[in-house]
N, C-alpha and C positions, 0 to 999 in steps of 0.2 A: 547542284543547287544554284539557281541564278541569283543575281545581286538583290532582286526584289524579294526573294525568299529568305535571305539571310536575316538571322535574328541576332541581336546583341547577346553575347555570352552570358552575362549576368541575369538578363531577363529570362533566358532559358533555364539557367541554374535555379533562379528563384521560383519559377513555375513548377519545376520538378520537385524541389524541396517542399513547396506548398502541397503538392499532390501527395507526396509521401506522408506528410504529417496529417493531412485530412484522413487518409486511410488508417494511419496509426491510431488516431483518436477514435475512430469507429471500432477498431480491434480492441483497444484498451477497454472500452465500455463493455464489449461482449465478453472479454476475459474476466472482468470484474464480476459480471453477472454469473458467468459459469463457475467461477471459484466460490462465489457466495452460495450458489445452488449446491455445489459439491460439498461444501462445508456443512450446510444445513442437513443434507442427506446423511453425511457421516455422523453428525451429532444424533440424528434420529436413530440410525442403525445401532450406534454404540449404546444409547439409552435402552433401546429395545433388547439388545443382547444382555445387558446387565439385569434388566427387569426379568427377562426369561430365565436367566441363571438363578436369580434369587427365588423365583417361583418354583423352579425345579428342585433346588436345595430344600426349600420349605416343605414341598410335597414328599421328598425322599425322607426327610427327618420325621415328618408326621407318620409315614407308613412304617418306619422302623421303630417307632416308639420313643425316639430321642426328643427330649424336651429342650427347647431352644430359649429358655427364659434366662435373662441376664440380671444380675444383681443391680440395684439402683446406682451404685457407684460406677459400674461399667457403663451403664446407659448414659450417665452424666458425662463421663470421659469421652465416649463416642460422640455425643451431641456437641460437646465443647470443641472437640477436634474438627468436626464438620463445620462448625461456626467459624473457626479460625481459618480453615481452608477457603471458605466462601469470602471472608474478609480479605484474605491475601490475594485471592483471584480478583477481587474488586479493585484493590490497590494496584495490582499489576496492570489491569485493564486501563485504569486511569493514567498510569505512567506511560503506557504504550500510546494511548490516544494523545497525551500531551506531547510526546516526542514526535509523533506524526504531524501534529499541528505546528510544532516548532519548525520541522523540516518544510512544511508547506509555506509557512511564513518566510523562511529563508529563501525559498525558490521564488516567492512572490517579490521579495525585496530585490533579488538578483534580476528578475524580469523587469521590474520597475526601473532599475538603474542601468540596464543594458544600453538603452538609447543614449544616456549621458556618457557612459564609457565609450561608446562607439564614436560619438561626437568628439570627445576628448582625444581619442586615438587618431581620428581624422585630422584634428588640429595639429597634433604632434607630427604626424606624417607630413602635413603641409609645411610645417616649420622646417623640417629636415630638408624637404625638397627645395624650399626657397633659399636655403643656405647654399645649395649647390647649383642653383639655376642662375645664370647670369641675368642681371637686371637690365632692362632696356632703358637707357637714358637718352 
């Protein structure tokens, strides 16, 4: 490599780091979409499996002459339990979303303050160097 082709180390480093993160950002978007699609497909498959099992059981019970009637107190207990499960799931979902938002805000704060910390570190480093560098009088 001739002198005209030589590049400053940090410029090359920065260029390659930027290239890496550009690709990573594309991949993250694709991964998020793929995970979302997979999760939706899983939820649909699970719901269909449960509904099919219920239909099968209902048909088998009807053909065997088994009555599947429940007393009102049982129905109320089942409905109340389902309501509590739904409420709990909602609270859990809100807690997870709040935790994710807090983590996002922390990362944003870190990112916003990174330049200030870098400047401060550079000033400290300069201060150390100046202590050992002879002054020109």
